[in-house]
C-alpha positions as CSV (number, residue, x, y, z in Angstrom):
1,M,65.3,-5.6,-12.0
2,S,62.7,-7.5,-10.0
3,W,59.1,-8.0,-11.2
4,Q,57.9,-5.6,-8.5
5,D,60.1,-2.8,-10.0
6,E,58.8,-3.6,-13.5
7,L,55.2,-3.4,-12.3
8,R,55.9,-0.1,-10.6
9,N,57.4,1.2,-13.9
10,L,54.3,0.1,-15.8
11,D,52.1,2.1,-13.3
12,E,54.2,5.2,-13.8
13,E,54.1,4.9,-17.6
14,L,50.3,4.4,-17.6
15,A,49.8,7.3,-15.3
16,A,52.0,9.6,-17.4
17,G,50.2,8.5,-20.5
18,R,53.2,6.9,-22.2
19,L,51.5,3.5,-22.2
20,S,48.0,2.5,-23.4
21,A,45.6,0.6,-21.3
22,E,45.8,-2.5,-23.5
23,D,49.6,-2.6,-23.4
24,Y,49.6,-2.0,-19.7
25,R,47.2,-4.9,-19.1
26,R,49.0,-7.2,-21.4
27,R,52.4,-6.5,-19.8
28,S,50.9,-6.6,-16.3
29,D,49.4,-10.0,-16.9
30,E,52.7,-11.3,-18.1
31,L,54.4,-10.1,-14.9
32,N,51.6,-11.5,-12.7
33,A,51.8,-14.8,-14.5
34,Q,55.4,-15.2,-13.3
35,D,56.2,-16.6,-9.9
36,P,58.8,-14.9,-7.7
37,S,61.6,-17.0,-9.3
38,G,60.8,-15.4,-12.7
39,Q,59.3,-18.5,-14.2
40,P,55.9,-18.2,-15.9
41,G,53.1,-19.9,-14.1
42,S,51.1,-22.7,-15.6
43,V,47.4,-22.9,-15.7
44,D,46.2,-26.4,-15.4
45,A,42.5,-25.7,-14.8
46,V,40.4,-25.8,-17.9
47,Q,38.1,-22.9,-18.0
48,S,34.5,-23.8,-18.5
49,P,32.6,-21.8,-21.0
50,P,30.9,-18.7,-19.4
51,F,27.6,-19.4,-21.1
52,P,25.1,-22.0,-20.2
53,P,24.1,-24.7,-22.7
54,A,21.7,-23.6,-25.4
55,F,18.0,-24.1,-24.7
56,R,16.3,-26.7,-26.8
57,W,12.6,-27.1,-27.4
58,E,11.3,-30.6,-26.9
59,T,8.0,-31.6,-28.5
60,A,6.1,-33.6,-25.9
61,L,4.1,-36.6,-27.1
62,P,0.4,-36.1,-26.5
63,S,-0.7,-38.1,-23.5
64,E,-4.2,-38.4,-24.6
65,T,-5.7,-38.9,-28.0
66,T,-8.4,-36.7,-29.3
67,Q,-11.7,-38.4,-29.4
68,G,-14.2,-37.3,-31.9
69,M,-17.9,-37.0,-31.1
70,Q,-20.1,-39.9,-32.2
71,P,-22.6,-38.8,-34.8
72,V,-26.1,-38.4,-33.5
73,G,-28.4,-41.0,-34.8
74,D,-31.7,-40.2,-36.4
75,D,-33.6,-41.7,-33.5
76,E,-31.9,-39.4,-31.0
77,A,-32.4,-36.1,-32.9
78,E,-35.3,-33.9,-32.2
79,R,-37.9,-34.1,-35.0
80,T,-40.2,-31.5,-36.3
81,Q,-43.4,-32.9,-37.6
82,V,-45.8,-31.1,-39.9
83,V,-49.4,-32.2,-39.7
84,H,-51.4,-31.5,-42.8
85,D,-55.0,-30.6,-42.8
86,A,-56.9,-33.6,-43.9
87,S,-60.3,-31.9,-44.2
88,P,-60.0,-28.2,-44.9
89,P,-62.9,-26.0,-44.0
90,T,-65.4,-25.6,-46.8
91,Q,-66.8,-22.3,-45.6
92,S,-65.4,-19.1,-44.1
93,P,-66.2,-18.2,-40.5
94,P,-69.1,-15.8,-40.0
95,A,-68.4,-12.1,-39.9
96,Q,-67.5,-10.8,-36.5
97,T,-69.9,-8.6,-34.8
98,P,-68.8,-5.6,-32.7
99,D,-69.0,-7.8,-29.6
100,D,-66.5,-10.3,-31.1
101,F,-63.5,-7.9,-31.5
102,E,-62.0,-9.1,-28.2
103,R,-62.4,-12.7,-29.1
104,T,-59.3,-14.8,-30.1
105,Q,-60.0,-18.0,-32.1
106,V,-57.5,-20.7,-32.8
107,V,-58.5,-23.0,-35.6
108,S,-56.7,-26.4,-35.6
109,A,-56.7,-29.0,-38.3
110,G,-59.8,-31.2,-38.2
111,Q,-61.3,-29.8,-35.0
112,R,-62.3,-26.7,-33.1
113,P,-61.3,-26.3,-29.5
114,P,-63.8,-25.0,-27.0
115,Q,-63.9,-21.2,-26.9
116,H,-63.1,-19.4,-23.7
117,R,-63.3,-15.7,-23.1
118,L,-63.5,-13.4,-20.2
119,D,-66.9,-11.8,-19.7
120,R,-67.4,-8.2,-18.8
121,G,-68.8,-7.7,-15.3
122,G,-72.5,-7.5,-15.4
123,F,-72.9,-8.6,-19.1
124,S,-73.5,-11.9,-20.7
125,P,-71.7,-13.0,-23.9
126,R,-73.6,-13.0,-27.1
127,S,-73.8,-16.3,-29.0
128,L,-71.9,-16.7,-32.2
129,F,-74.9,-18.1,-34.0
130,E,-77.3,-15.5,-32.8
131,P,-78.8,-13.3,-35.5
132,R,-77.3,-9.8,-35.7
133,N,-80.5,-7.9,-35.4
134,A,-81.8,-10.1,-32.5
135,Q,-82.4,-8.2,-29.2
136,D,-82.2,-9.6,-25.7
137,S,-85.6,-10.0,-24.1
138,A,-84.3,-9.1,-20.7
139,P,-81.2,-6.9,-20.2
140,P,-78.9,-7.8,-17.4
141,W,-79.5,-4.5,-15.5
142,A,-83.2,-5.2,-15.3
143,S,-82.7,-7.9,-12.6
144,S,-83.9,-7.1,-9.2
145,D,-80.7,-8.6,-7.6
146,L,-78.5,-5.8,-9.0
147,P,-78.1,-2.4,-7.4
148,P,-79.9,0.5,-9.0
149,I,-78.3,2.4,-11.8
150,Q,-76.1,5.2,-10.5
151,E,-75.4,8.5,-12.2
152,P,-72.6,8.6,-14.8
153,G,-70.6,10.7,-12.4
154,S,-70.4,8.0,-9.8
155,G,-67.0,6.7,-8.9
156,W,-67.6,3.0,-9.7
157,M,-68.8,4.0,-13.2
158,M,-65.4,5.7,-14.0
159,Q,-63.1,3.9,-16.3
160,G,-59.7,4.8,-17.7
161,P,-57.4,7.6,-16.5
162,E,-60.2,9.6,-14.9
163,A,-60.6,6.9,-12.3
164,F,-57.2,7.9,-10.8
165,E,-57.6,11.6,-10.9
166,P,-58.5,12.1,-7.2
167,E,-55.7,9.9,-6.0
168,R,-53.2,11.7,-8.3
169,E,-54.3,15.1,-7.0
170,S,-53.9,13.9,-3.4
171,G,-50.4,12.4,-4.1
172,T,-49.3,15.7,-5.7
173,W,-50.4,17.7,-2.6
174,K,-48.5,15.2,-0.4
175,I,-45.3,15.8,-2.3
176,V,-45.7,19.5,-2.2
177,G,-46.3,19.4,1.6
178,A,-43.2,17.2,2.1
179,V,-41.0,19.6,0.1
180,V,-42.3,22.6,2.1
181,A,-41.7,20.8,5.4
182,V,-38.1,20.0,4.4
183,V,-37.5,23.6,3.4
184,V,-38.9,24.9,6.7
185,L,-36.8,22.5,8.7
186,L,-33.6,23.5,6.8
187,G,-34.4,27.2,7.4
188,L,-34.9,26.6,11.1
189,A,-31.7,24.7,11.4
190,I,-29.6,27.3,9.6
191,G,-31.2,30.1,11.7
192,S,-30.5,28.2,14.9
193,Y,-26.9,27.7,14.0
194,A,-26.4,31.3,13.0
195,L,-27.9,32.5,16.4
196,W,-26.6,30.0,19.0
197,G,-24.4,27.4,17.5
198,R,-21.8,29.6,15.9
199,D,-18.4,29.5,17.6
200,D,-16.2,32.6,17.2
201,T,-13.1,30.7,18.2
202,P,-11.2,29.6,15.0
203,T,-10.7,25.9,14.7
204,A,-7.1,24.9,14.5
205,Q,-6.4,23.6,11.0
206,P,-4.1,20.5,10.7
207,E,-0.7,21.4,9.4
208,P,0.0,20.1,5.9
209,P,2.4,17.2,5.9
210,A,6.0,18.2,5.2
211,A,7.0,17.7,1.6
212,E,8.8,14.5,1.3
213,Q,12.0,14.7,-0.5
214,R,12.2,12.1,-3.3
215,A,15.3,10.0,-2.8
216,P,17.2,9.1,-5.9
217,A,16.7,5.7,-7.3
218,D,20.5,5.0,-7.1
219,P,22.6,7.1,-4.7
220,L,25.8,6.0,-6.5
221,M,24.6,7.0,-10.0
222,P,26.9,9.6,-11.5
223,A,25.4,12.9,-12.7
224,D,23.9,13.2,-16.2
225,I,26.8,15.1,-17.8
226,G,25.7,14.5,-21.4
227,G,27.9,13.5,-24.2
228,A,28.2,10.1,-26.0
229,E,28.1,7.6,-23.2
230,E,30.0,4.3,-23.4
231,S,28.4,1.2,-21.9
232,K,30.4,-0.2,-19.1
233,D,28.8,-2.9,-17.0
234,V,30.2,-2.0,-13.5
235,E,28.1,-2.8,-10.5
236,T,30.8,-3.8,-7.9
237,F,34.4,-3.2,-7.2
238,A,35.2,-6.6,-8.6
239,D,33.8,-5.5,-12.0
240,L,36.1,-2.4,-12.0
241,D,39.3,-4.6,-12.2
242,A,38.1,-6.1,-15.6
243,V,37.7,-2.6,-17.1
244,G,41.4,-1.6,-16.8
245,F,40.6,1.9,-15.8
246,L,42.7,2.2,-12.6
247,T,46.3,1.1,-12.0
248,Q,47.1,-1.7,-9.6
249,S,48.2,0.8,-7.0
250,E,44.9,2.6,-7.1
251,L,43.0,-0.7,-7.0
252,G,45.0,-1.6,-3.9
253,V,44.0,1.6,-2.2
254,L,40.3,1.0,-2.8
255,E,40.6,-2.6,-1.8
256,N,42.1,-1.6,1.5
257,A,39.2,0.8,2.0
258,A,36.7,-2.1,1.6
259,A,35.2,-0.7,-1.6
260,G,31.9,-2.3,-2.5
261,D,29.1,-1.0,-4.8
262,T,30.7,0.9,-7.7
263,R,29.4,2.9,-10.7
264,L,31.4,4.0,-13.7
265,L,30.4,6.6,-16.4
266,I,32.4,7.3,-19.5
267,S,31.3,10.1,-21.9
268,S,33.0,11.6,-25.0
269,F,32.8,15.3,-25.9
270,D,34.4,17.5,-28.5
271,E,37.0,18.6,-25.8
272,G,37.9,15.0,-24.9
273,K,36.7,12.0,-22.8
274,A,35.3,12.4,-19.2
275,T,35.3,9.5,-16.7
276,V,33.4,9.5,-13.4
277,L,34.0,6.8,-10.8
278,V,31.7,6.5,-7.8
279,T,32.3,3.8,-5.1
280,R,31.1,3.2,-1.6
281,V,33.8,2.2,0.9
282,G,33.6,0.6,4.3
283,S,33.3,3.8,6.5
284,P,33.8,7.5,6.3
285,E,37.2,7.1,8.1
286,Q,38.3,4.6,5.5
287,A,37.1,7.0,2.8
288,V,39.4,9.8,4.2
289,V,42.4,7.5,4.1
290,A,41.7,6.3,0.6
291,R,41.3,9.9,-0.7
292,D,44.6,11.0,0.8
293,E,46.4,7.9,-0.6
294,L,45.0,8.4,-4.1
295,T,46.0,12.1,-4.0
296,S,49.6,11.1,-3.1
297,L,49.7,8.5,-5.9
298,L,48.6,11.1,-8.4
299,L,51.3,13.5,-7.3
300,S,53.9,10.7,-7.5
301,F,52.8,10.1,-11.1
302,G,53.8,13.6,-12.2
303,F,50.6,15.5,-11.6
304,G,50.6,19.0,-10.0
305,P,48.1,20.6,-7.7
306,R,45.2,22.5,-9.3
307,S,42.6,24.9,-7.9
308,A,39.2,23.3,-7.1
309,P,36.1,23.8,-4.9
310,P,36.5,23.2,-1.1
311,G,36.8,19.5,-0.2
312,V,38.0,18.5,-3.7
313,N,41.6,17.4,-4.3
314,A,42.3,18.2,-8.0
315,V,45.6,17.7,-9.9
316,E,46.7,18.2,-13.6
317,L,49.7,17.4,-15.8
318,P,52.0,20.4,-16.4
319,D,51.8,22.1,-19.8
320,D,55.3,21.0,-20.8
321,A,54.4,17.3,-20.3
322,E,54.9,15.1,-23.3
323,T,51.6,13.3,-22.9
324,T,48.0,14.4,-23.6
325,P,46.5,16.9,-21.2
326,K,44.8,15.3,-18.2
327,V,43.0,16.7,-15.2
328,R,41.9,14.5,-12.2
329,A,40.0,15.1,-8.9
330,V,39.1,13.0,-5.8
331,Y,36.6,14.0,-3.2
332,L,34.3,12.4,-0.5
333,S,30.6,12.5,0.2
334,G,30.2,10.6,3.5
335,D,31.4,7.0,2.8
336,I,31.2,7.5,-1.0
337,L,34.4,8.3,-2.9
338,V,34.3,10.1,-6.2
339,R,37.1,10.1,-8.8
340,L,36.9,12.3,-12.0
341,E,39.2,12.5,-15.0
342,M,39.2,14.5,-18.2
343,V,41.5,13.7,-21.1
344,G,41.8,15.6,-24.4
345,Q,44.1,17.4,-26.8
346,D,43.5,21.1,-26.1
347,P,44.7,22.0,-22.5
348,A,42.3,24.9,-22.3
349,G,39.3,22.9,-23.6
350,V,40.1,20.0,-21.3
351,A,40.3,22.3,-18.2
352,A,37.0,24.1,-19.0
353,K,35.1,20.8,-19.6
354,F,36.6,19.3,-16.4
355,D,35.2,22.2,-14.4
356,D,31.8,21.8,-16.0
357,V,31.7,18.0,-15.3
358,L,32.9,18.6,-11.7
359,S,30.2,21.2,-11.0
360,Q,27.4,18.8,-12.3
361,Q,28.7,16.0,-10.2
362,L,28.9,18.1,-7.0
363,E,25.2,18.9,-7.4
364,V,24.4,15.2,-7.2
365,L,27.0,14.3,-4.5
366,P,28.2,17.4,-2.6
367,A,31.8,17.2,-1.3
368,D,32.5,17.0,2.4
369,A,34.0,20.2,3.8
């Protein structure tokens, strides 16, 4: 028996469930390692480790030394000098008179600075050393150079807030007048619009933008069927070969169809294990050829036709089969090929769960009619 026949027998045993995936891969590798003459091939190339060398931290020598600050000398620091009073005053200053309440005196050690203060208009300051009961001989307002004394109600005699009362009243009336003018103008504008500026023709409202359909993040992502998912890192068709999910014959069909981006979902349920394979092929025409060839392979593996929605080719193992119950389906959605499989122990439970998974997947990727 040639190695091609042995490989074909392995495919049939794996499809019928009489051979596990691990045994199938091990025996397939043994057959592939042999050349056509039957001699095992040799592998001379030394495989390099798949991981890069470990990263090492290197402590870099400091390129510059840290220079400390030089201490500040006594001559460079700012000094605060306290000057003591060598000759304290022997007597207290005289009591302040009513005219001295606005006077600020600064007494320094050993000397008195000259006193400066602002004089009130029209009045002369009283001397500090003048007796309290002394009276001016000639008051400032008795001079002939000054204007005559006005009545207390005169404007220039007003001091404090009452000096601004006329201006405040005039400002209030200005604000009131401005508000009234604005209200009148608004009333005229509204009335004019109501009489002449109103257009009975309804203005065409812009149509609201059409609701944009949110595209899925990944068009190849299988449906969320639930269950306990198994992590399988499959992004391309090349990654699918390492998983050992398909037979060599099925891989050849997809390779001829120029399969590219691929996604694989495996979830476990009480009824069994569900597997959903989604791959994008070269064109819709190649997808049709791949679907028909995969269906023919399933029928040659011992599966029988099964009822399914339109556009879906479904098969199942007969009830009298010696292997575990299996149900499979293949359908197309444009240039995307979908392959589903359900494996379990109870035929009725497997069939019911397969229909549930298939309906959820059809909602994500509808089948072509």
